[in-house]
Every structure is written in C-alpha cells, then in structure tokens.
N, C-alpha and C positions, 0 to 999 in steps of 0.2 A: 718354555712358553715363547711364542713368537713375539716380535716387536709390535708396538702400536702402529696401526696403519691409518694415517689421516685420509680424510675423504678427498683432500686436494689431489691425491694420486688418481682418484676416479675422475677428476676434472681435468686431467692432463690435456693440454691444448686449448684451455679456455681463453676467453678474450683477454687481451693485455690489461684492460681495465674495465671496471663495471661501475655503473652509477648506483648511488645509494642515497638513502635519506629522502625518499620520495614524499612530497607533500602536494596538496591540491590547493593552491592559493592563486589569487589574481585571475588571469584569464586562461590558464592552462596548467598542466603538470610541470613542476620544476624539480630538478634533481641535483644532488651534489655528487662528488666522485669518491669512489672507494679504491683502495690500493689493489694491485694485482695479486693473484695467488690466493683467491678465496678458497677456503676448505675447512675441514674438520680435523681436529686431532683427537686421538683416542683417550687422552686424559691421563696418560702415564700408567700403563699396565705394570703390575709388580709381580715378582716371582712368587711361587706357591708358598715357600717357607715364610716369606714376609707377610703374605696374605693371612696366614693363620698364626701370626706371632703370638706367643703366650701359651700355645699348646704345649703340653708336656709329652715328650716323645722319648721312648726308651727302646731297648733291644728286645723287650718282651713281645709277646704275641700282639698285644693291643697297643696302639698309639692313640691316646685319648686326650680330650680337652674339655673345656667347659662348653656349655650350650652355645651354638653359634647364633642363635637368635633369642631374644628375650621378648616378653610380652609388651615391652615398651621400647620400640626402636630408638636408636640414639638420636638426640636432637641434631637437627641439621641434615639428617639423611632423608632425602625425599620428603621434605616438609610440605605443609599445605601451601606455603608461599611459592615454593618451587613448582608445585603442580599448577598453580594459577599462571605462572610464567610459561608453562609448556605450550599454551595455546596462543602465545603472543609472538608475532614476527620479531626476529632478532636482527639488529644491524651490527654485525660483527664480522671481522675478516677471518677469524679462527673460531671454530665452535666444536665442542666435544660431540662424540657419537651419542645419539639418542636411540635407545633400544626399546621398541614397542612390543610388549607382550599383551596378548588378548586384544582388546579394543578400547580406544580412548580418543579424545580430541587433542590434536597437536598442531603446532605451526613449526617454524624453523627459521634458520638464517636466510637472509636475502642474498643469494649468490649472483644475481643479475638484476639490475634495474636500470632501465634506460628509456628514452622517449624517441618517438618517430613522428613525422609530420603528416604522413599520408597512409591510407590503407582502406580496405573494405570494411564497411560497418555491417551490422547484423542483417541488413536487407540486401547486402551484396553490392551496394553502391560505393564507389570510391569517394572518400571525403578527404579534405586537406585543410590543415590549419597548423600553426606553429605549436609544437609539443602536444599534438592532439591525442596521441596514444602513449600510454605508459605500459611498459613490459616488465614483468617480474618473474623470476624463477625462485621457488622456495622448496628446498629439500625438507623432507619430513622425518627421515630416519636414516640410520647408517646401514641399512640392509634391505633386501627385497621384502615387500609386504604382500599380504593376501588381497587386500581391497582398500581402495580409497572411497569412502562413502560420502555422506553429506558434507558439503563445503559451506563454511560460514564466512560472511563478510561482516565484520564487526560481530554482532551477536545475531545476525539474521541468517537463518538457514535458507540457502537458495537452491532452486531446482535448475537443471540445465537441459537444454534441448540436445538433439543429436549432434549439433555442431559445437557444443560447449557453451553456447550463449545463455546467460542467466535469464530466467523467466520469472523472477521474483522482484516486486517493488522493494525499495525505490530504484533498483538497478535496471528495471524494465519500465520505460517511460514512453507514453504515447505509442505503444506497440513496438518500440525499438529497444533492443538490449544494449547496454553500455559496458558490459563486462563479458569477456570470454575466458573460460577456464578449461585447461587440458590436464588430464591426470596421467601420471606414469608410475608404475609399480616398482621400478628398480630391477627389472629382470636382467639376466646376463646378456640377452639378445636385444636389449633396448636400443633404439636409434634416436637421433636428434629430432626434435619436433619440426616438421616441415613448415608449419605456419610461422613459427618463430624465425626459422632460417630465412623465409621469404621476406620478412619485414625488418629484421635486424641483421645487417650484413656481417657483424662481428660474431654472430652465432652460426657455427658451421656444422657440418656433418660429424666433426670430431667431438662435438659436445653431446655425448651420448648419456653421460651420468649413469653408466652401468652399475648396478648394485645400489643405486640411490633412488628411492621413490621421491617424486617431486610434483609440484603444481606449477604450471605455466599460466600466468594471469595476464591478460591484456585488458586495460581499462581505457575507455574513450572518454575524453573530458566533457563534462557537463556540470556547471556549477550547482544545479539543483540535485544532481545525483550524488555529488561529493561535497556536501556543505561543510564538513569538518575535516577535509583532507582525505588522504588515501586510507581506505578502510583496512583494518587488520584482517588477514586471511588465515584461516585455520580449517581443519578438516577432521572428520571422524575416520580413523584408520583402523582396520584390522591388521595387526602387526605381523610379527615374525612367524615363519613356519618352523616348527620344532620337531625333533625326533621323538617318537614314541616307541620304547623298547617292547611294549606289549604287542604291537602290530608290525614293527619294523619299518613303519612309514614315517615320512617327514611331511607334516601338514600343519595348517593353522589350528591352534587350540588355545583355550584360556585355562587349561588344567594347571593348577598352581604347582604341583610336583614336577610336571614336565617342563614348565618354564624355569623352575629352579635348576633342574638338571641341565637345561640348555645353557644357562648362565655359567654353570661350573665348567662346561665343556668348551665354551666359546673363548676365542683369543682375547676378547675385550673383558672377559670375566676372570676365571681361574685357569683357563687353558689346560685343563687336566686331560689326560689320555682316557680313552674309553675303558681301559682295564683298571682305571682308578675309580670307576663308578660301579657300585654294587646295585645292579639293576633290579635284583629281587626286591630290594627295599623301595626303589623308586617306583616300581610297578605297583607294589602294595599301597604306597602313598597316593599314587595316581588313582587307584581304584577308590580309595577313601574320598578323594576330591570329587570323583564323578558320582558319588552316591546322591540320590534324589532326596531332597528335604522339602517337606510341605511348607507352603507359605500361608501367612495369616489370612490373606484375601482370597485364597484358593490357588490351585496350581502348585507346581514344584519348581525347584531350581537345583543346580549342582551345589554340593556342600561347600566347596571352596573353589574360587576362580581368581585369576590374576588378570587385571586389566589396568594398564598404566604404562609409564615410561621409566626406564632405568637409564640414568645418565652416567656415562663413563668418566665424567669429571669427579664423581664421588668415589670413595674407596670401594674396592670389590667386597670387602666384608660388610660395609654399610648397605650396599645394594643387595647382598645375599640376605641380610637381616630383613630388609623390606619384602623380599620375595617370600621368605618362609613365614613372615608375619601374616601374609595373605592366606595361609593355610593353617594358622595357629599351630605351627609345627616347629621342626628343627632339622638341622643337618649335622651329622657327626662324621668323624673320620676314624674308622676302626679297621685294624689289620691292613692298612695301606689303601683303604677304599672309602669313598664317601657313601654315607647312607642318608636317606631322607625319611622323615616321619611327618605325616599330616595329623592335625589335631583330632585324635580319636583314642579311645581306651584300648590298651593292648593287654591281652591276657598274659599273666605272669609266666616267665620261662623257667622258673625254678623257685626253690624255697631255701631260705637261710635260717638256720637254727643256732642255738648257742654252742653246739659242738664244733661249728666252723670258726668260732671266734677265738683269736689267739691273744687278745688283750681286752681292755675295758671298752665299754660302749659309751660314747658321748651322745646325749639326747638334748635337743632344744625343743621344748614343747610348743612354743609359738614364736612367731617373728616379733621383733621389738616393736614398740608402739609406733615409732616413726615410719615403719614399713607397712603398717596396716592400711587397708582401704576397703570401703564397702560399696563403692560405686565406681563403675568404669564408664567413662565418657570420652568422646573424641570425634574425629572427622573421617569421612569416607568421600569418595568422588561420586557425585550424583549426575548420571546422564540426563535426567529430567531438568536439571538446573544448569544447563550449558556446560556440563562436565566440570563443574567447579567443586572444590572441597566444601563439604556440608556437614554440619553436626548430625550424628545419628542419635536416636533416642537413647538416653543413658540406661545402663543395666544396673539395677540396684537390688540388694538383698536386705529386706527389712529386719531379718533375724540378726544379720551382722551389724546393722545400725543399732539395734537394741544392745547387742554385746559391746558396742563401742560407746555406750552411754547416750544413745539417741543422736549422736553427731554424725552428719554426713561427711565422709572422708573420700574425696574423689581421686581417681587415678586417670590421667589423660593418656590416650593412645592415638597414634596417627596411622591410619590404614589407607594410604593413598593408592594402593593397588587393589582396593576393594570398592565395588561400584553398586552395592545394594545395601539398604539400611538393615535388613534382616540378617544378611551375611555378616555385616559389621557387628550386630548384636550377638550373633552366635559366637564370634571370636571374643567379644568383650565378656561374655558369660564364662568362657573357659578361663580367661585371664583372672576374672574375679574369683572363681572357685579355686583355681590353683593357688591364688594368693592367700586363701584362707585355710588351705591344707598345710597347716603351719608346723607340723612335727618334722624335724630334721634329725637324722641319725648319722653318725660317723663311726665306723667300726673297722677293725683290722681283722682280716680273714686269712685262712689258709689259702695255698695256691690253687685249690680247687675253684676259687672264685674267678679264676681267669677264664672260665667258660662263659662268663657274663660280659656284656658290653654296655657302654654308656647308652642310656635311654631305654634299656630293657626294664621291664617291670618284674619285680620279684616279691615273694611273700616273706615276711619275717615273723618268726614265732619267738616270743619272749614272755613266758608264763608269769614271772614276777611282775612284769609291767602290764599284764593282762592282754597281751597281743597274741592272738591265735591266727596265724596266716594272714597278718595284716599286710596290705599291698603298699609297696613303695616303688618309686621309680629311681633308677640309678642316675644321679646327676654328675658324678665324677668317679673315675677309677684311676688309681695311681699305684705304681710299684717302684721300689727303690732297691736295685740290685737283687739279692736273693731274699730280701726281707718280705714281710707279709704284704698282702694286697689291701690297700686302703680304699674303702667304698664310702661315698657320700650318697645318702638316700633322702628322698623327699616324699612325704606322704602323698598318696595318689588315691583317686576315687573315680569310679566309672560315672558317677552322677555329674562330675564336672563337664562331661561331654554330652549329657542328655539334652535334648531340645525338642520342644513341641511347638507347633505353629502358634498356639495361644499364648506362648511366652513373649512373642514379639510385641513391642510397643509401636503402635501406628501413629501416635500423636507426635507432633513436632515440638520438642521442648523449647526451641527458640525459633518461633515462626519467622519465615523469611518475609520481607516486605512484599506487599502486593502492588507496589507502584509499577506502572507499565514501563517498558523500555523507552527512554527518551527519544529513540530513533524511530519508534513506531508511533507516528503522529496520526491522531484521529482527524478525518477531514471535516470541513463544514458540511452542513446538510441543508436540504430544502432550498436550493438555489432557484430563485424566480427572477424574471426579467419583465419590467413594465416599460412603457415608453411615454414620453412627455415632450412638450415644446418649451423653448426658452428664447429670450431675446438676447442677442450678443451685445457685448459692451462696445464692440468696434463699429456698431451701426450697420451690420450686415443683415439685419432683419431677423425674422423668426427662423429658428433651426430646430431640428429634432434631436432628441437624446434618448439613449436606453439606460435604464436604471437597474443595476444588478443588486439583489438583496439575498442574504443567506442567513441561516441560523449558525451561531458561533460553534466552533469545535468544542467538544467537552473537555479537551485537554487543558490543564491548569496553566501551562506555561506558554501558551500561544501569545505572540505579540504582534504578528503581522499576517496579512492575507495577500495573496498574489492573484488578482483577477486578470483574466485574459479573454479575448474574443477574436473571432475571425468569420469571414464569409463561409457559409457551409460548403461552398464549392472550392475554397482555398485549402492549402495544406499548412501554411505557416500561421501560427498564432501571434496575435498582437498583444504584448503585455501592457497593462495599465500600471500606474504607480502603485507600489505596495502601500497598504493602508492598515491601521489598527481597527478601523471601523468594519461594520458588516454590510456596507453598501459601497457601490462604486458606479460612476457614470461614464458612458461613452457618448461624447458630444459630437454634434454635427454628423449624425449617422444617416446614411442613405437607405431608402427602402430596399429590403432584400431579406433573405433567410440567413440567420447568423447562428453560430455556435458560441456559447458562453461557458466559461469554466472558472473555478476558483479553488485554491489550495491553501491550507494553513501552514504557517512557519513558526516553529517554537524558538525559544531563546538560545538553543544550540544550533540554530539555523538549519535544523532538520525539517523537512517538509512532508506533508501528507500527500496522498494521491488526490487527483482533481475530482471535484464534483461538477458535473456538466449538465447543460440543458440546451435546447434549441428553441429559437423564437423567430417568428415572422415579424419583421419591423416594417410598419407602414409609413411612419414618419410623417412628412408633410403630405404624403399621398393618402393618408387616412381620411375618410370622410368626416367632416365636423359634425358636431351634435346639432340635431334639428332644433329650431326655436322651441323654448319651453314656456308653459303658462301663457299661451297666446289668448288674447281676448280683444273685443272690439267695442267701440262706442261711436254713435252717429253724432256728428257735429255739423249742422247745416246740411250741405250736400256732400259731406266728406265722411269717410269711414276712418276712424282713428284707431289704429292697431297698436297694441302693446304686448311685450314679451319680456322674459327674464334675460339679463345680460348673458352673453355666450360664455361658457366655460373654456372655450378654445382660444388659445393665444393667437393663432394664425387667422382667426376670424376677427377678433378684436383689433388686431394690427394688420392692416392691408386687406381685410376681408369685407364682405358686404352681405346684405339680405336682399333676396329677389322675390318678386311676387307674381302670382298668376291668378287668373279668375276664370270661372265658368258659370253660366247661368243655371246649369244643372247641378244641383247640390250633391249629386252622387258621383260626379266626375272627380278624377284624380289629376295629378300633375300633367300626365301625357295628354289629357283631353281638355286642357285649358290653354289660355293664352296670357301673355304678360299683361299686367296692369300697373300703371304708375311707373315710377323710376325706382331703381335700387337705392338703398340707404346704406351708409357705412356700417361695418361690422361692430363698431364701437357704440352704435345706437341701439336702443331697445324700443323704438316707436317709429310709426310712419303714418302719414296722412295720404289716403288713397280716395279716388272717386267712389262715391257711395252708390252701390248697385245691389239689387237682390241677387243672391246666388252664393257661391262658395269662393272664399279667398284662401289661397294656398301660399305658404311662405317656406322658403329654404334658406339655410345659411350657406355661404360660399366662402371658402378660405382664400388666403392670399395666393395660393397656387391655382385657383380656379376650380377646385374640387368642391362639389356641392354635397350637402348632407344627404345621406342615403334614404332618409325618410322625410316626410313632409308634415308640417303642422298646418292646420286649417281651422277656419271659423266660417259659420254660415250666417250670412247677413239677410235679414228678413224684411228690410225696408230700403227704399231708395231715396226717401226724403222724409222730413218731419212735417212737410206741408201737404195739403190736399191739392194735387195737380190733375189737370185734365189733358189727355192726349189730344193734340190738334192736328198732327201729321205723322205719317209713318211711311217709310220706304222699305219694302221687303224684296230682297234679291233672290233668295232661294225659292224654289229649287232650280230655276232656270238659269240664274246668273247670266242675264242677257247683256250686261255691260261690256265695256272694252277690256280686253285682257292682254297682258304682256307676260309671256312665259308662264302662263297658267291656262288651264282648260277645265271643262266641265264633263263629268262622266257619272251617269246614274244619280244626278242631283247633288253631286259633290264637287266643289271647286278645289283644285290642287295645283301644285307646281308641275310644269311640264318637264323642266330640267332642274333637278335638285341641287345642281352645282351653282345655279344662278338665282338671284332674287326674282320675285314676280310681283305684278301689280294688277289689281282689279279695280276699275272705275265703275261706280254705281251706274245703272242703266238710265237713271234720270236724276234731275235736281229736285230739291225740296223747296217749294215756294209757299210762304205763309201769307202772301197777298199784301202784307204791309209789315213795316218794322214792328217786331214784337220782342218782349223779354221772355225767353223760353229756356227750358232745360233740355239739352240734347243728351240722349243716351244711345250708345252703340251696343247692340246685342249681337254677339258672335259666339257660335258654338263650333268647336273644332276638335280634331284628334290628330295626334302625331303617330304615324305608322311607319313600319318597315315593309315596304311592298315586296321585298325579296324573301321575307320570313314567312313562307307558306306553311300551312298546317301539314300538308302532305310531305313536305321536305323534312319535317322534324323526325328524329329518331330517339329511341329510349323512352323513359317514362315521362308522362305529360308534365308532372310537377317538378321533375328534375331538370327540365330544360332551362337554359339561360334565358333571361328576360321573363316575360309572363304573358299568358293569354287572358288573364283575369285582372288586368290593371297593372300598369307599370309605373314606377315612381321616377321615371326619367323622361326627359323631353329634349329633343335635339332640333326642334323647329318651332316657328312662331308665326302668328298673324296679328297685325295691329291695324286698327281703323283710324283713319285721319279725316279731318274736316277742314273746309275753308268756307268763309261766309261773305255775303255781299249785302249792301243796304238797298240795292236796286233789284230789278227783275232778274232773277238768275238765268232766265231763258233768253234774255236780250243780249245786251253788250255790257255785262256787269264788270265791275272792278272787284277782284277777289283779294281776300286777305291771303297770307301765307298758309300753307298747310300746317295744321296742328294735330297732335295726337288727341284722339277722342276716346275716353272711356265713359265719362259722364261729366257734363259741365254746363254752365249757364252762359247764354249768349243773348245779345241784342242785335237782331238782324232780320232781313226779310227772307233771304234765300241761302241755301246751304248746298255744298257739293261734297260727296263722300268717296273715299277710296280705301282699299285694303292692300297692305303690303305683306307679302308672304316671303318667308326666308327659311332655309334649312342650314343648320350648323354642322350637319353630317350628311354627306351625300347619300348615305344609306337610308335616310329618313325623309319622309314627306309630310306635309300638313294637309289635312282634308277638312274643308269648311262645309258643314252641312246646314247651318242656319246663319243668316246674316240680315240684319235690319238696322235702321236708324229711326229713332222716335223722338218727337218734339212734344213737350208738355208745358202748360202754363197754369198759373193760379186761376 
C-alpha cells in the first residue's frame, strides 16, 4: 500500500501565508492570519493485515473472518454529528481527505482567505474602499468530482449568472450582486483562477490545485448583506468517478457496491490490487443495488445507493462498515480475494445433512433477551432538509412486540450514506428481520465443507429437530490444521428482504419544526406615502414633510425597520433613522417625484428585501383647500362673509383669502374682478361692499399658491333700505373717456400692452347739482383671456386641453374702479379728494370722478371689460 498523500502536495507553491478567520464586523471585512503550508493529510493509512485485524487466516483454501459490517455501525464512525459538520467551513491548517461518493452537500477547509481594497463589482465598475473584497478558496474533496451543483451561503441556495455572480437575495441587493463564486472540479488539467490571480497578487499560475475540487468565493462588503458576518459556504457535489467492472468504464455513480469496491482499491482505503477483488461478486452486488424498487408515492428508485462523505481520518474498517451498511450487505475475504454482497436473499449453494457431521451440534434457539429488539429507528441524510441527518420513520413488527410482552424495544442505526427515507426503511426492515431469525447453529463437518465460503447460504436437514432443508447463512468458517471444519450458521429467510411500496411509512415520527429560517425575513407590506405641512421650531416657517406608513412584517422577531428615500432621478438612497414604529417622516421635502422604500430587520440583524413605492410630492406647491361652508349676511351696506377655518397650515400661517366679484351670477373667477381687500389666512370672516351678484373666494398659501377651486355665494340685495337711483354714468360700449395703455375694440376695453398697467378715465363727471348723501356703486363686468390661445391652434381632444374653454378657475389680470369726490361743481374748478377704491360705498358730496385701472399679472393674459357704469342712489 502506498503512503498517505497530503493535499499540501497538490498545493505546492502556494502563498507563503494566507489569511483566516474572516468575519464581517465594523465597516469592512477583517481577517486574521494562518500559518503557511495549508493542506490535507490522509489520516494515516494502514497496512492490509492491520485493517482486517482479528481475521482468522490459515493455509487452507479459505481465509475467512467475521462479517465486516454489522447492522449497527460502530459508534463514532460517520456519526450524525460528523455529517452535520461536513457542510461547515473548517478553519484548520491541516485537514484529512474527504471522499465523496454519490451526491451530498459539503464544505471544506479554508486554504486561502484575504482581503483587497479595489476591484470590479457585478456591474463592471471599479470600486475602492478599505478591505472591500474578501477572497476565499475552499477545497471540497480530495479527488476530482463529477459536478459542483447548488451552492449555499448559510442555508440559502443561491443561483449564479454566467459570470458567477449570485442572483439570490440577500446577496443580490438593488440589482447588484455582492458575491461571486467560481467552481473547479479538480481535473488533472486544472489551471489557476484568472480572476483570483488578477485581484490577489500572491495567488499565481502555480496555484492550480490539480486533483482538488474547490470553490473560489469573492464577497463585496455591505453591512446589510452580511449582518452576521461571513456566511458559511457549502455546495451540493456529485462526487468521485468509480470503476464499474461490468462495463469497464470509470464514471460517476451512486451504486453502493461499486463505491465499496472503489474504497477497497483506493490508496486512502485498503489499497488492494485488482487481482484481490473478486469482481464476479461485485458485479452481482452492483446488479442488486441497481434493481428498481417501487415507491409509496409512485415511481421507482434504485434499491441501494451511497450518497455521502468518507473521512480518511476514520479507520478504514469503520469507513467500510458505513459503505456496506448503505447496501444492507457485507464484504468478505475468501481465497485471497474480497467479495461483496448487497442485501438480498441468495439461493442456497448446497445442503448439509447429518452424514457430514463429525461431532455434536450446538444449537441456540433464540438470542438472549438483552439482544432482542422489535423496532429499528435511526437517521438518514435528507436532501430536502438541507442535507442534514434526519430521523426516518421507524420500522416496527407488531408480532414481535407481542412476543416481547407488548414492550417496544428499539435498535438505533445510523445510515449517513443513505439519503431517502424509504431506502432507510428497507435497510431497517432487513436489520429487524435478521435480528429475529434467532436460531444459531455451530457444527463440525468433514473437509467436504471447504467447498463453502462465508456468507453462502446452505440448507440443513436435521429430522430429529424437524428441519427439512432449512436455510441458514454461513457467518463463520474455521479450520485448525487437519481437523474438522467448524461452521457457524445463522437462520435465514427470503422474507427478510421482501419489500412492497405499501410497507413504507410516510409519516414523520418526530415532525421537524415549521419555523422559518431566521435569515429569510418577511418584508413589510402596503407601503404608502402621504404629505403634510408643519411649523419648524427654529422659526423657519411652514415646511412640507412626507409621511411613510407600512403594515408590519409578519415575522415575530422584527425589532427595527429601515426606511429610505431618494429622488426618482437619483441613484443613491438616503437612509432615515431605523425605527421600531411602522411610520417615518421625511422633513422639509421639496416638491418632486420620489422613490420610497422600507425593509424589516430581525433580532439577528438579518434584513428583508425592500418594499417600494413612488410618490409625487407637491409640498408647499400643492394648492390649498378652497374655503369651506361659505355663507353671507347683509349688514347695512356690507356683505358679511363667513367660512370654516382652513385645514392648511400654510394658509393659516402666512396665507390669506382673496375675493372677486361679478354682477353676473353665472360668472367664474376668470370673469370677475377683485372686490375689497384680502384678509389673513388665520381669519374666517370678511366684510365686503354689498352688491348684487356673485362673490367668489379663494385661499392663497404662504407661497402665493391659490386653491384650485373657488367657493362662491350669490348676493341678492345691495341694501336693506329702499333707494332711488338719481344718477348713472355708463361707459360701455363706446368707452369714450381718456385712455392710457388701453384701447377699445368691438365694444370691449382692454390693455394695449399686457406688460404695463392701464388706466381709463370716465368720459364725464357725475354732478348731483347739490351736496347729497348717496350710495355709489360701481358696476363692472370683465373677463380674463389669453389672446394667443386660439381655438384653431389647439390640437388633440377638446376636453384634454390644458386650461378650459368652458370656464377657467384661474385669473391673471384684474380691473378696479376708483372714485374721487368734490363738494363743488365737478365741471368747474373743483377741489377733489384723493382717489379711493370703489365697489360700493356711501358718500356726502356734489360731484364725482371715476376711473378704472387695468393690470395683468401674466403678460400672456389680458382683461376685457364689456360693461362699466357708476350709479348713485339715495333714500
């Protein structure tokens, strides 16, 4: 047998030192240092004679021993705890070979771990920061493998794109991957990874790891991606390719007999020569393993398969025990060659009768009470449960329970190379039935018995005992010199190997918890965003804020939420303080379109994916609410208007209410002119001149934005007294008075240049003949128009056009009537009072002079006056 070969030889020329103990804390990856010379050792291979110590060997034809595998593998050999550890990264400078047969999930020792500060991210952009990238190399086995399949980060099965970048959350965040994984199968022609060489200078073309399958993992730092440090890395691997004497080919298989044969022939196993393997028996056992067996839920599977890891740190005999346990069989050594048997009934090769017996017969009718069992239970490895050891449904025989006084007597078995519950049950049933075939016979026979070998089945006829061709299996064969042949026989039955799909138990005797993985965090839902205004404590006035609200994550251990926002046009998110609440506020937010998102964080600091939404924020630019519950009352010559207080903070603070009037009660805001003075937004009432017509009111906030709709009341009287009109001046339609920056066209007075104000002086003065007490009322009908907005220039649907043809609630121009009075003849040399605004008011005078001032607040708009008069009335 050749010497043990450590993997360190395959790593010849490796870096002088490598970092180890990677964690993810603080602001970046941090690492410690590992000694040079990382590698595997074969675990101390032993010579063949030592491997089968305890076998009885003689000069006779047969060299035989006890069964090499029992129904109960030795404690400590490939235990459930060891299987759990096989998928965990190992931080060790020396590690034994791991041999993968079939398919299973494994990890391995970290032979390289180091950090770099700069490199390309998954988008191809070069990014730089201290210890930004963590690089790890993890060997998976001590031999070439068929395939490296699904990779797990912790217990998350991740998918990879064509460049090896992980496409699974939480390692894919905001469309960017933070982990890259490259797979190498350990071929003889394997070369060093070019990406690793490009980013880590100490990894060179000499680091080929030929014959060693491995994963190269590069992780980019992000605290949300690695909340609990560096994740454990493991992968599902289709393992070693083995030789099949039936076809003469070497290929991957999970056939249990062929895996056992490979272990016997390998240098890390028994290192036996090919001529020491009786391939007739291995082929027969392989055929049994390949037989199809019906499953309870439908379909079929191979009778026996091997899927798991053999560790060269364990003794070769313990490893062989585990391998043959997976096929409920055994391996014997007969006539200088190994033979293999899978769990199946073998037809007897001969008959033993009393004529062959040279001495007495020792019979044990049943095993002692302490060796009895009527239930077989134990563990197998379940691929559907992250490849972890799992209890299979126990196999019980109610007849045996009755025979044992109704007591359940269990026998535990560990089947760590079996990965299906029904396969485990089939093996358990064989163990149970063989344990109850309790008759054991020892007899001394003539040398003709040398034609038999250990594990052959024979029939034994003993008429006094009532045995007629009763089937036994030879468990031991010994000879001493020229003396008789001693055979040990164990009762055998074909029924021990019978199996029907209906015998499988599909219930779980010990149900697993249904708690979710703590690293799969359910996100919050129903994220909504509303906006509101607030007053700053610093005296900066009214500001806008966005209020984020969401429904809590259903996870029980959520303790914080991370809200964030950004302009829709930006790429960088702005985080808000983490909060245990389900609301968050963005203060002093400017009007624009924003993206909002929130994620949940549990007590392990693992986070969910984000829940996102988009919202148009109007802020202080949002039109305020129009006055509500508007009504009027006449008080003397005044219209007393009342309304509900504004709900808008920026109206109540720094805002106001503005008023317009039209004598035509069907007119809107654009066909009216201002009346009275604005009142503060904190007010809810106003006194205005009393006139018949329509009064219109709008709220205007502190930014000068008016409500988009108008509130109005119709006033049906202009006084509570009976008045008689004694004088009227009517200017329309000729408008013959003096004009400054205004003109008349088609009976309509308007501005000539909308960028400047205009003035129209009435064509004549009003003379009452003597000083009188009168009420003057200005009557003006006007409309605000956009002279460039022509019907024929409009495109699209009529009602989809901006603005309106059928009444607009905006006005960007105005016209106000002013009056001055005199106590003398207005047409002589009067002394006039100052000009005062006139809507409706009481005067004591003889003569009056009137004018109209026109103004546009937007050069695109003009005001057109179609009716204009002044009227005097007295009691």
